C-alpha positions, 0 to 999 in steps of 0.5 A: 500500500502506498504511503499517504502524501504529507498533507502539508505538502498538498496544501503548499502545492494547492496554494502555489497553483492558480485556482478559479471559482467554479460556476455562479455561487449564490448567497445563502443563509448562514447558521447564525440568523441574519448572516449570509454565506457564499460558498464557491467551489474552486477549479484547480487545473480545470477540475473541481477540487476539494478546495473552496472559497467562502465569504461570510457577510454580516449585513446586520452589523453597523460596521463593514464586517465579513470573513474570507476563508480558503478551505481544504476540508478545514480552513487553511487561510482566513481573513477576519474583517470584524470589529467585535472579536479579540484575538490572541496569538498562540505562544508558538507563533512565528517571530514578528507576530504580535502576542495580542490581544488585538481587535483590528481586522486581521488574517490567518495565513497558512505560513503562520499556522502550518506548524500546527499541522502533522503529516496527516492532519490539518489544524482544526483552528488557525491560531496565529494571525497578523493585523491587516495592513491599514490600507486594506479597509474596503471589502473589494480591496480586501477580497482582491488582496486575499485572492492574491495571497491565496492564488485565487483568480478574481471571478470574471464577473468581478468581486462578488457584492456583499448582500445588503442589510434587511433591517434599518440600522 
């Protein structure tokens, strides 16, 4: 029986190759009332892969709030553009990462969290994050930046629009 490939190398290769959104995904209700989710299957080398891009929108929150998540069975890269969560990095963090706590928009990269993987298992949580650069403060800018960092091609139709609120704020 052939040995299973090291899952860390599989993710490294996935991040290195260009990925494209498959089809025309549509916004659906998220498990939390009022939140919306856009789940985008990703094409790799022309075939639907096990990788997905998920956008979670919080249209009932007054401030611009959303998450961008690249998953390969679990999240491997995430951008949290939220203002109501405090993040503290793990003690086992790369040099240069703040210990925390911080509330600013931030991102959890594969490079900063790969250390929590084993050859056969990805981490359940992305424990380490970096504060998002201050020049990335719009959804479209953050989406394009995230796609550039994760090698996902921006869809032909452009940046997917966030849903509008269904309530008066």
